[in-house]
N, C-alpha and C positions, 0 to 999 in steps of 0.2 A: 586452635582447635581445628581439626580436619573437617572440612565441609563434606556432607554426604554426597554421593553421586547424584547427579540430576538426571532422572529418567522420566521421559515424557511418553504419554500414550498417544497413538495416532491411528487413523483410519483413512482409507480413500473415501471421498465424499459420496461417491455413487454406490458405495457398499463394499465392504471387505471385512475380514477378521481384524481384530485389534492388534497392532504391533507396538513394540516399545523401542524407543531410540534414545541415544545419549551420545555425548562426546562431540557435539558440534559447537562452533563458535561464531558462525555467521550464517546468512541465509543460504548461500550456495552449499555449505556443508550440511545444513539442515535438510535441504532437498535431496542431497546425495544419500543421507541416512534413511530418509523416508523411502526413496527409490530402492535402496538396498533391502529394506524390510519387506517390500512387496514385489521384488523382482522385476522392476521396471527401470527405464532410463530416467535420469534426473530431468532431462529435457521434456519428458511427458508431463511434468507438473507445471501448471499455469500459475497457481497461487494457493495459499492456505488460508483457512478461516479457523477461528478459535471457538470451541464449544458449540459450534453449529455446523451441520453438514450443508446448509443452504448457501446459495450464492448471495451472501449478505455482506455488503460492503462495510457495514458497521462492525462486523466481526472479523474484518480482514487482519491477518497477521502483519504487524508492522515491525517496529524495532524492539518490541518487548513481548515476552511470553510469561504469563503468571506461572508459578511453579506447579500449580494444580491444573493448568489449562490442558484441554484435550485438543489435539491438532488434527484438523481434517484437510486432506490434500485434494485439490480439484485438478483432474488431469485432462489432457486434450481429448476433445470429442470431435464432432463433425466440423469440417472446413466449409466455409461459404464465401461467396463473392457478391458484393453489392455495388451497384453503380450509383454515385451520388453527384448531384449538380449543386454546386455551391452558389445559391441565390442570395446569400447574405454573408457578411464578414465572418460571423461566428457560426460554427456547425452545431454548437450546443453540447459538445463532449467535454468531460473532465477525464483526464488520463492519469493513471498511476502505473507503477511497475512493480514487479515481484522481487527486484534486487538481484535477479539471476538471468536477465536477458529478455524478458517478455514484458511489453507494455500492454495494458488492457484498459477497458472502459470502466471507470468507477461510477460515473454519473452521467445521465442524459437529461438535458434541460427540457422541461415540458414546453411543448409548442415549437421546438427548434426543428431545424432541417432533419437531423438524425432521428428525432422523436417521431417523425412522420414515416420513417422506414421501419416497418414492424419487425423485420428479420434481424435488426441490430439490437443487441441486448446488453445490459449491464453484465460485466463478467467476461464478455468476448475479448479475446486477445487479438491485437492488431498485428498481423503477420507481414503484410505488405501493403504499400500504397502504390497504385499503378504498376504492379508487378515488381516494384523495388523492395526487396526484403528489408525490414526494419528490426529483425531479430538482433538483439545485442544493443539496441539504442535505448537510452534512458527516456523516461517519460517526458522531460522537458524538451528533448530533441524531437520526439514524435509530435508533441503539441505544436512546436514551432513549424514543422513540416506541414501540418494540416492548416495552420494559420496562413502560411505563405502560398497555398494553392490558389490559383487565379479564380476569380468569380466567373460564373456563367459557363464554365468549362467542366464537363463531366469528368469524374475520376473514379477509380475502382479501389475498393478496400477488400483485402482478403482477410477474413476473420476466422478465428478458431474458437468455438464455443466450448465451455467446460462439459465434460461427459456427465450426462444426467441419467439417473435411474428413475424407475417408476415409483409410485408412492410406497417406499419400502422402509420408511424411517420411524414409523410409530413406535416400534419397540426399541429403537436405538437412541431416542432422544434422552431418556433417563434423566429427566429434568431435576430429579431430587439428587442425583449423584453428580451430574455435571450442570450446575445452574447456568443457564444461558444469560439471563437478565441480571443476575446478582452482581452488585457492585463490589469490587474488591475492598475489603476493610483495611484500615490503616494498620501498619505493622507487618503486612504480608510482603513477600519479596517477589521480584520479577527477574527473569533473565533478559538482560539488555543486549541485543545483537547489534554489532557495529559493522559497517561496510569495510572499515579498516581497523585492524586491531582485534584483540580477543574480546569475547563476550564477558560480561560481568554480572554478578548477582547484586541487585540494588533494591532499596526500599521502593515501594510503589510511588509514582510521582505525587508531589504535594498538590494541594488545591490550586495554588498559583501556577505550578508547572503545567497542570492539565489545562487550565483556562488559557494561559498564554499560548500553549501549543495549539489549542483549538483556534484561537484568533489568528495565529500565524498561518495555519493550514488553510483557513478561509481566504487569507490574502494571497497565498500561493495559487489558489484556485482562480481568484478574480484577476490576478495579474498574468499568470502563466498557463492557466488551464490544466493544472495538475493538482493532485492531493498527495501528500507524503508526510504522514505523522512522524516518521523518523527524522526527516529533514527539518520539520518544524521544531521537533524536540532539540535537535542539535543547535538550531538557531537560538532557542531559548537558553540553552546551556551556555552558549557563547556570550549572550548578553549579560549573564551573571558575572562574567569576568571583566566587564568593561564599565566605564563610568560616564561615557558620553557617546552620542550617535556617531561621531567621527571615529572614535576608537572602535566602536562596534562594527562600522563599515570596514575598517582596516582588518579586523580579526576575521570577518566574513570572507574577505578577499583571500586571506591566507588559508582558511579552512575549507571554503567552498568556492574557490575562484572559478571553477569550470562553469558555474551557473551564470556568471556575469550579471548579477542582480543590478537593475537600474537604481540610481541614487534615490529617486522618489519612493521606490518600493522599500528600500532599506529604512528610510525615514518613517514610513508608515508602520513597518514591523517594529521598530524601536518604540514608537508611540503606543502600539497595540500591547506590547509587552509591559510598558509602563502602566497602561490602563488596567491590565490584569493584576499587576502588583498592588495597585491602589485598591482595587475591588476586593482583593483577598487579604488586605491588611498587611 
């Protein structure tokens, strides 16, 4: 049976008419379609959120889009530069990326070095470190660069904040039509975007897959300073095809070799996925 066309509704998060997009199979193509709908360059888009115009990292578009989801695109706003002195090993940043060349701040740890700098905000894209452009770098590469900066030596971050509008969204929330907090019920489908290969329509993740992916994402943050639900989901999928931690490690090397995950991290991921499987029966 022929599947109906998948058409998604979209707006620019700071305010715009509603556009309709279709025919994309990965994040770069999605951004190109949104850009085409609004007459902007794809590179203007920093990231997208689902069913909320706000800079809400819980609503961040990852590897899956519900077929009824409304896509809000957050575009480049003001550029700012901040000087930071690394007085501790950790800056207190969690980095993610948009899958199309921009790394940005997903979380700032309370009481951290960065938390004390009021101009740095969640959602800010990191464009350069000490005037060295990092556009095109993946989140784990940016996190590594920040970790390796020497202590007690000031450095400069060039950040781009998402374009913000004034309080113009009261009439646009339409919570009854686009439920922001509603949990997807079983039986609904999502469009799974993949960094390599075509997008596929799949059932929403099972309770085990959701819990295991959450645990793996938490480990990615604690070990590498990044959050990436799509990467976590890929690791959970890979685990389902393997019967031992050794086999799992080997498969990760072939699928995600560029990350060079340390052995102790892989062991912890395997254990976390096992815990999720037991908890969910």
